[in-house]
Wavefront OBJ file of the C-alpha trace (Angstrom):
o trace
v -15.752 -30.785 40.350
v -13.404 -28.516 42.188
v -11.599 -26.043 40.117
v -7.795 -25.567 40.277
v -6.784 -21.931 40.290
v -3.439 -20.171 39.645
v -1.779 -17.932 42.275
v -0.172 -14.612 41.770
v 0.902 -11.986 44.344
v 3.181 -9.025 43.677
v 4.487 -8.870 47.175
v 5.974 -12.420 47.313
v 9.450 -13.005 46.004
v 9.087 -16.813 45.869
v 7.156 -19.618 47.292
v 9.584 -21.164 49.728
v 7.689 -24.090 51.129
v 10.414 -26.389 52.171
v 11.804 -26.717 55.681
v 15.463 -27.472 56.189
v 15.277 -31.085 57.812
v 14.830 -34.494 56.381
v 13.007 -35.057 53.120
v 9.544 -35.240 51.477
v 8.271 -37.956 49.183
v 4.772 -38.410 48.030
v 3.933 -41.266 45.538
v 0.683 -40.758 43.651
v -1.040 -43.403 41.574
v -3.741 -41.618 39.612
v -5.910 -43.720 37.390
v -6.556 -43.754 34.422
v -4.022 -41.077 33.548
v -0.704 -41.905 31.781
v 2.198 -39.895 30.581
v 0.534 -36.644 31.787
v 1.512 -34.027 34.293
v -0.289 -33.748 37.617
v 0.152 -30.892 40.107
v 0.822 -30.257 43.794
v -0.832 -27.220 45.236
v -2.175 -25.861 48.514
v -4.653 -23.484 49.907
v -3.503 -20.021 50.688
v -6.598 -18.249 51.819
v -8.791 -17.851 48.740
v -5.892 -18.659 46.359
v -4.633 -22.080 45.306
v -0.931 -21.861 44.304
v 0.677 -24.587 42.260
v 4.105 -25.385 43.755
v 5.273 -28.611 41.999
v 4.297 -30.938 39.111
v 5.324 -34.482 38.151
v 4.908 -36.618 35.049
v 2.930 -39.792 35.487
v 4.449 -42.950 33.958
v 2.673 -45.590 31.872
v 1.221 -47.108 35.113
v -0.179 -43.694 36.290
v 2.451 -43.322 38.913
v 4.346 -40.182 39.758
v 6.470 -39.193 42.753
v 6.785 -35.643 44.273
v 10.158 -35.421 45.972
v 12.140 -32.809 47.836
v 15.346 -33.123 49.813
v 13.700 -31.105 52.579
v 10.325 -31.403 54.405
v 7.313 -29.693 53.005
v 5.370 -27.230 55.182
v 2.327 -28.561 56.893
v -1.307 -27.978 55.972
v -4.058 -29.039 53.417
v -2.633 -29.736 49.990
v -4.186 -30.411 46.601
v -3.354 -32.964 43.938
v -4.429 -31.397 40.618
v -5.764 -33.187 37.604
v -3.617 -33.159 34.335
v -5.778 -30.540 32.798
v -6.053 -28.503 35.993
v -9.880 -28.921 35.923
v -10.118 -30.360 39.387
v -8.254 -31.655 42.411
v -8.586 -33.657 45.528
v -7.406 -32.884 49.017
v -4.621 -34.469 51.198
v -3.036 -33.596 54.558
v 0.654 -33.119 54.967
v 1.989 -32.915 58.494
v 4.454 -34.995 60.528
v 4.432 -37.894 58.122
v 6.294 -36.707 54.927
v 6.827 -40.086 53.095
v 3.625 -41.767 52.071
v 1.596 -42.815 49.014
v -1.899 -42.284 47.786
v -4.062 -44.070 45.155
v -6.924 -42.284 43.355
v -9.320 -42.919 40.506
v -10.783 -39.847 38.739
v -14.067 -41.800 38.113
v -14.888 -41.703 41.856
v -12.285 -39.703 43.704
v -13.521 -39.780 47.317
v -14.474 -43.514 47.402
v -11.355 -44.572 45.558
v -8.836 -42.778 47.778
v -6.451 -45.023 49.650
v -3.302 -44.136 51.660
v -0.253 -46.017 52.779
v 1.863 -44.886 55.852
v -0.471 -41.856 56.513
v -2.847 -42.412 59.382
v -3.705 -38.611 59.249
v -5.051 -38.983 55.705
v -6.912 -42.257 56.457
v -8.748 -40.443 59.165
v -9.275 -37.367 57.006
v -10.806 -39.466 54.154
v -13.108 -41.336 56.431
v -14.351 -38.012 57.852
v -14.896 -36.785 54.289
v -16.800 -39.902 53.234
v -19.144 -39.645 56.366
v -19.699 -35.923 55.836
v -20.426 -36.355 52.147
v -23.123 -39.044 52.866
v -24.759 -36.918 55.491
v -24.501 -33.881 53.307
v -26.492 -35.622 50.629
v -29.131 -36.580 53.208
v -29.462 -32.941 54.242
v -29.783 -31.784 50.652
v -32.332 -34.411 49.940
v -34.314 -33.407 52.997
v -34.253 -29.817 51.936
v -35.363 -30.684 48.389
v -38.402 -32.598 49.779
v -39.136 -29.843 52.286
v -39.431 -27.272 49.443
v -42.045 -29.745 47.893
v -43.890 -30.555 51.069
v -47.590 -29.821 51.018
v -48.562 -30.772 54.497
v -47.408 -29.595 57.899
v -46.647 -33.274 58.790
v -44.350 -33.718 55.788
v -42.555 -30.399 56.465
v -41.890 -31.426 60.001
v -40.598 -34.797 58.939
v -38.052 -33.369 56.533
v -36.962 -30.683 58.979
v -36.305 -33.373 61.612
v -34.498 -35.543 58.976
v -32.137 -32.646 58.069
v -31.605 -31.813 61.770
v -30.770 -35.491 62.590
v -28.119 -35.624 59.783
v -26.582 -32.335 60.939
v -26.474 -33.583 64.488
v -24.807 -36.817 63.302
v -22.042 -34.763 61.532
v -21.465 -32.872 64.718
v -21.269 -36.019 66.784
v -18.909 -37.535 64.333
v -16.627 -34.449 64.530
v -16.667 -34.542 68.227
v -15.775 -38.294 68.311
v -12.847 -37.720 66.057
v -11.570 -34.814 68.262
v -11.921 -36.852 71.448
v -10.408 -40.116 70.183
v -7.569 -38.426 68.119
v -6.322 -35.411 70.101
v -3.046 -35.174 68.217
v -4.338 -35.661 64.662
v -4.044 -32.954 62.120
v -7.781 -33.148 61.368
v -8.494 -32.507 65.136
v -6.674 -29.285 65.024
v -8.432 -28.199 61.823
v -11.847 -29.215 63.198
v -11.313 -27.345 66.341
v -10.178 -24.228 64.553
v -13.325 -24.452 62.293
v -15.756 -24.374 65.292
v -17.978 -21.460 65.833
v -19.042 -20.329 69.332
v -22.453 -21.461 70.548
v -23.890 -18.779 72.875
v -25.417 -20.142 75.994
v -28.577 -18.746 77.548
v -28.206 -15.221 79.094
v -27.423 -15.175 82.901
v -30.573 -12.953 83.239
v -32.817 -15.598 81.649
v -33.781 -13.349 78.869
v -32.233 -12.812 75.367
v -29.505 -10.261 75.786
v -27.865 -9.083 72.506
v -24.914 -7.411 74.317
v -24.241 -10.613 76.224
v -24.529 -12.718 73.003
v -22.176 -10.427 71.122
v -19.537 -10.338 73.957
v -19.623 -14.093 74.377
v -19.507 -14.779 70.670
v -16.519 -12.372 70.151
v -14.581 -13.618 73.173
v -14.932 -17.268 72.225
v -14.557 -16.761 68.487
v -10.958 -17.964 68.429
v -11.263 -20.747 71.035
v -8.916 -23.544 70.006
v -7.335 -21.490 67.233
v -3.608 -20.783 67.557
v -2.114 -18.136 65.431
v 1.270 -19.742 65.514
v -0.054 -22.926 63.952
v 1.123 -22.818 60.303
v -1.352 -25.473 59.241
v -4.151 -22.976 59.323
v -2.422 -20.854 56.532
v -3.031 -23.823 54.181
v -6.771 -24.267 54.642
v -9.869 -22.976 52.885
v -11.602 -21.666 55.936
v -9.093 -19.675 57.919
v -9.158 -16.479 55.808
v -12.966 -16.595 55.594
v -13.056 -16.826 59.406
v -10.650 -13.819 59.567
v -12.845 -11.830 57.190
v -16.030 -12.614 59.279
v -14.288 -11.535 62.469
v -13.172 -8.111 61.246
v -16.362 -7.435 59.287
v -18.936 -8.529 61.795
v -17.367 -8.414 65.413
v -14.760 -5.674 65.404
v -15.941 -1.986 65.879
v -15.060 0.032 62.794
v -12.511 2.482 63.920
v -8.761 2.360 63.676
v -7.986 1.712 67.367
v -10.116 -1.426 67.546
v -8.792 -2.830 64.237
v -5.203 -2.036 65.115
v -5.598 -3.721 68.544
v -6.733 -6.903 66.864
v -4.115 -6.902 64.210
v -1.348 -6.524 66.906
v -2.821 -9.189 68.991
v -2.789 -11.687 66.154
v 0.558 -10.777 64.825
v 1.950 -10.968 68.353
v 1.231 -14.711 68.429
v 2.147 -15.218 64.722
v 5.506 -13.717 65.061
v 6.940 -17.047 66.341
v 5.955 -18.727 63.035
v 7.327 -17.320 59.723
v 4.634 -18.752 57.602
v 1.677 -17.413 59.635
v 3.385 -14.027 60.051
v 3.824 -13.802 56.274
v 0.185 -14.835 55.637
v -1.196 -12.342 58.033
v 0.987 -9.388 56.956
v 0.099 -9.981 53.248
v -3.524 -10.289 54.245
v -3.633 -7.030 56.142
v -1.460 -5.052 53.765
v -3.689 -6.042 50.794
v -6.842 -5.229 52.751
v -5.817 -1.733 53.835
v -3.637 -0.792 50.797
v -6.793 0.481 49.062
v -8.925 1.745 51.810
v -12.746 1.298 51.908
v -13.349 3.753 54.676
v -11.651 7.013 55.339
v -10.313 6.007 58.842
v -8.419 2.886 57.460
v -5.560 5.108 56.402
v -4.505 4.992 60.045
v -4.455 1.159 59.952
v -2.270 1.002 56.895
v 0.249 3.571 58.286
v 0.342 1.581 61.541
v 1.194 -1.542 59.710
v 3.971 0.224 57.813
v 5.414 1.887 60.851
v 5.317 -1.296 63.113
v 6.013 -4.070 60.728
v 7.644 -2.780 57.627
v 9.587 0.573 58.064
v 12.356 -0.994 60.186
v 12.049 -4.620 59.234
v 13.177 -6.842 56.292
v 11.316 -10.002 55.011
v 12.960 -12.424 52.656
v 9.567 -12.917 50.829
v 8.945 -9.252 50.123
v 10.011 -8.134 46.624
v 11.565 -4.876 45.932
v 8.469 -3.884 43.974
v 6.141 -4.908 46.827
v 8.322 -2.990 49.417
v 8.358 0.176 47.254
v 4.535 -0.061 46.917
v 4.093 -0.191 50.694
v 6.623 2.529 51.448
v 5.196 4.908 48.739
v 1.645 4.351 49.814
v 2.440 4.905 53.461
v 4.289 8.107 52.787
v 1.378 9.362 50.669
v -1.057 8.774 53.506
v 1.017 10.025 56.405
v 0.570 13.773 55.637
v -3.261 13.566 55.327
v -4.481 11.018 57.868
v -8.132 11.210 58.592
v -8.695 13.210 61.707
v -5.361 14.903 61.593
v -4.592 18.544 60.523
v -4.223 19.034 56.890
v -1.145 20.802 55.372
v -1.289 24.453 54.555
v -1.499 25.472 50.966
v -0.302 28.919 49.768
v -0.686 29.733 46.104
v -1.497 32.755 44.000
v -4.972 33.772 42.868
v -5.787 35.310 39.477
v -4.245 38.627 40.458
v -0.997 37.005 41.668
v -1.855 37.556 45.359
v -0.905 34.575 47.560
v -4.004 32.920 49.235
v -3.284 30.750 52.205
v -5.656 27.957 53.127
v -4.909 28.384 56.834
v -5.979 32.093 56.635
v -9.578 31.020 56.119
v -11.431 31.134 59.367
v -14.853 29.641 58.422
v -16.120 26.786 60.641
v -15.870 24.452 57.624
v -13.762 24.372 54.408
v -14.036 22.253 51.230
v -10.734 21.872 49.508
v -11.029 20.746 45.878
v -8.074 19.784 43.580
v -9.059 20.072 39.941
v -7.886 20.527 36.479
v -9.359 23.067 33.895
v -9.006 20.404 31.074
v -10.639 17.641 33.295
v -14.083 16.663 31.898
v -15.258 15.283 35.151
v -14.065 18.464 36.894
v -16.026 20.551 34.490
v -19.158 18.580 35.301
v -18.628 18.518 39.165
v -17.556 22.061 40.003
v -20.864 23.734 38.813
v -22.876 21.237 40.687
v -20.782 21.994 43.748
v -21.393 25.601 43.294
v -25.128 25.002 43.214
v -25.184 23.235 46.549
v -22.713 25.858 47.919
v -25.179 28.730 46.991
v -28.128 26.808 48.383
v -26.762 25.290 51.550
v -23.016 25.475 52.225
v -22.749 29.172 52.171
v -25.420 29.539 54.835
v -23.480 26.988 56.930
v -20.441 29.264 57.019
v -18.499 27.029 54.610
v -15.920 28.200 52.265
v -14.516 26.460 49.166
v -10.733 26.644 48.544
v -10.113 25.397 44.920
v -6.677 24.410 43.670
v -6.339 24.202 39.856
v -3.174 22.427 38.743
v -1.635 23.328 35.413
v -1.502 20.115 33.283
v -3.303 19.943 30.042
v -5.257 23.165 30.677
v -3.692 26.657 30.716
v -4.152 29.520 33.046
v -6.528 31.238 30.508
v -8.680 28.042 30.506
v -8.817 28.274 34.314
v -9.987 31.890 34.397
v -12.382 31.403 31.619
v -14.076 28.399 33.311
v -14.452 30.340 36.600
v -15.979 33.269 34.814
v -18.231 31.246 32.579
v -19.672 29.379 35.529
v -19.717 32.303 37.949
v -17.727 30.604 40.584
v -16.676 33.912 42.096
v -17.476 33.283 45.705
v -14.754 30.701 46.052
v -11.102 31.108 46.918
v -9.386 30.218 43.681
v -5.563 29.498 43.453
v -3.460 28.255 40.570
v -0.869 25.581 40.937
v 1.484 26.102 38.064
v 3.858 23.412 36.737
v 6.736 25.707 37.553
v 5.566 26.050 41.216
v 5.276 22.235 41.530
v 8.710 21.624 39.986
v 10.302 24.197 42.282
v 8.968 22.412 45.342
v 10.041 19.001 44.070
v 13.489 20.203 43.075
v 13.978 21.596 46.563
v 12.857 18.363 48.103
v 9.615 19.813 49.344
v 6.559 17.609 48.981
v 4.222 18.790 46.307
v 0.700 19.757 47.277
v -0.589 16.837 45.306
v 1.699 14.530 47.372
v 0.708 16.128 50.644
v -2.910 15.507 49.840
v -2.362 12.163 48.108
v -4.041 13.352 44.879
v -4.131 10.542 42.396
v -7.084 11.594 40.416
v -9.068 14.899 40.052
v -11.427 16.204 41.161
v -10.507 15.293 44.768
v -12.275 16.864 47.686
v -11.502 17.240 51.415
v -13.668 18.603 54.134
v -11.843 20.478 56.900
v -12.992 22.040 60.147
v -11.935 25.427 61.546
v -8.776 23.948 62.939
v -8.074 22.446 59.523
v -8.536 18.837 60.716
v -9.593 16.385 58.034
v -13.313 15.413 58.571
v -13.603 13.685 55.210
v -11.520 13.006 52.308
v -11.665 11.665 48.667
v -15.347 11.225 48.545
v -17.968 12.817 46.099
v -19.323 16.229 46.942
v -22.754 14.578 47.723
v -21.163 12.635 50.490
v -19.097 15.641 51.651
v -22.552 17.358 52.147
v -23.868 14.340 54.141
v -20.770 14.516 56.529
v -21.230 18.315 56.840
v -24.951 17.986 57.649
v -24.114 15.282 60.300
v -21.483 17.538 61.845
v -23.868 20.525 61.918
v -26.578 18.447 63.526
v -24.166 16.996 66.096
v -22.970 20.450 67.024
v -26.569 21.593 67.677
l 1 2 3 4 5 6 7 8 9 10 11 12 13 14 15 16 17 18 19 20 21 22 23 24 25 26 27 28 29 30 31 32 33 34 35 36 37 38 39 40 41 42 43 44 45 46 47 48 49 50 51 52 53 54 55 56 57 58 59 60 61 62 63 64 65 66 67 68 69 70 71 72 73 74 75 76 77 78 79 80 81 82 83 84 85 86 87 88 89 90 91 92 93 94 95 96 97 98 99 100 101 102 103 104 105 106 107 108 109 110 111 112 113 114 115 116 117 118 119 120 121 122 123 124 125 126 127 128 129 130 131 132 133 134 135 136 137 138 139 140 141 142 143 144 145 146 147 148 149 150 151 152 153 154 155 156 157 158 159 160 161 162 163 164 165 166 167 168 169 170 171 172 173 174 175 176 177 178 179 180 181 182 183 184 185 186 187 188 189 190 191 192 193 194 195 196 197 198 199 200 201 202 203 204 205 206 207 208 209 210 211 212 213 214 215 216 217 218 219 220 221 222 223 224 225 226 227 228 229 230 231 232 233 234 235 236 237 238 239 240 241 242 243 244 245 246 247 248 249 250 251 252 253 254 255 256 257 258 259 260 261 262 263 264 265 266 267 268 269 270 271 272 273 274 275 276 277 278 279 280 281 282 283 284 285 286 287 288 289 290 291 292 293 294 295 296 297 298 299 300 301 302 303 304 305 306 307 308 309 310 311 312 313 314 315 316 317 318 319 320 321 322 323 324 325 326 327 328 329 330 331 332 333 334 335 336 337 338 339 340 341 342 343 344 345 346 347 348 349 350 351 352 353 354 355 356 357 358 359 360 361 362 363 364 365 366 367 368 369 370 371 372 373 374 375 376 377 378 379 380 381 382 383 384 385 386 387 388 389 390 391 392 393 394 395 396 397 398 399 400 401 402 403 404 405 406 407 408 409 410 411 412 413 414 415 416 417 418 419 420 421 422 423 424 425 426 427 428 429 430 431 432 433 434 435 436 437 438 439 440 441 442 443 444 445 446 447 448 449 450 451 452 453 454 455 456 457 458 459 460 461 462 463 464 465 466 467 468 469 470 471 472 473 474 475 476 477
C-alpha cells in the first residue's frame, strides 16, 4: 500500500495552489469509510504535501471545494488514517466525482465527468496486469533449471514489456491532448540508435542520449511539478549526464529556468530544488553554483512563496561563500604570533600553503594537528609547503595555545593568535571577521592555497588535502 507522507519546507511561506478563475469541486465516495476525514494531496518531487481534508458523511461521501481552480497535476486521495492513497489527475476538468472501495482500489475506481481520469485508470489497470506478468516471469526465471525454460520466461517478460510500450504509444497517438499523454511523453527515455559508423561509439551514445533526454518535456508545463517522476529525472540528468564543473551546471540551470520563468509553479519548484541541492555543497566547486543562483535569481528579486527565514538563510549562505569561492584568491590574514609580531598570510612565498583554523580547547583539533605535523615533516615540507595556523580565542586561552604548540613541537609552522578582542574590533568596525571571510563554521577547518593564494581545496580533511597536493605536484611535473 502506498504511504502518505507529510510535507515541510522552511523556504515556502504557504501552499497557494488555487488559480484565480472559476471553481473546483471534487466529490469523493470512499467505501467503506463513514464519518472520517480523507485528504487531498499531491506530488512535489519526493514529497507529498497534504493541502486539504474533508469529513465523509454516513454514506462515505465527501466534497473538496474551492471557489477557484486548483493547479494541474497528479493528486492523491489519502485514506482516513493516512496509511495509503490513490492517484487522480486534475487538469482542465475541475468538477467531477470519483468512487473508490478500499478493498480493491484500482479495480473499483470509477469517474464521472472526467475523461482524463477514465483514460488514466484504464492505463493503470493494463500496466498493473502486465507488471504482474513480468514479475511472475522473473520469479520463474530465477527457478529455471534448463536453458529452454530460461529462454521461455525471458521471452514472456519481454513480450509483456513490449505490450506496455505499445499500449503507451497507442494512448499517445489516439489522445494527443490528454493529460496522461503529456505525462507519458515526459517520462520517455531516449533510445540510442546504431552509431553512424556501424560500431558502438560511446561518445555518440552519450551525446545522443543527452541531447534527446528532454524530448517532449516542457519546463513551462506545471503538471510536471506534481508528478512522482520529474524530480527523479532531474537528478539523473545532473548526476549522470552533466560534466561536474560549475560552468556546465550553471548553463543547464539557466536553460531550465529560462523556460520555467513563464510559469510560476515550475519556477518555484526548480528554484527550491536547486537552492536546496547547492545550499550544502557536496563538492568544493559547487559554491560557485550557489552564488550564481543567489546573484541571478534571489539578490534582486522577490518571491511571494519565500519566507523571511528562508530568504535570510539564502542571503547569509551566499555572503559566506562569496569571499572564499573555490579557485578564487583567498583573503589576506594578518595576526600576531606569540611574540606579538604581525604575520601576514600573503607574505608567505612557498608554492603551497595549508591554512588551518583551530581552537586550543577543541578536542578534534588536538587530535588532528599533531597528525598534520607528522605528514608535514615527512612529505609537505619537502614539497615547499608551509602551514599557516590561526588559533581563535574561545574556550582556550593564549597560554593553552602556546603550551600546545610547545608540547607537540609544532615549531616549523607560522602560528598566529586570533583574540576575541581582535575579532570584536573588526566586527564593530564593519569589517568581516576572518572566520566569516573563510566561512568557518567548525574547527579544525583547512584550506590549501597556491603561491598566488588561490584556493585549491577547502573544508576537507588533511588526508584529502594531501591527495590534492600530490595531484597538483604530479600535474606540474
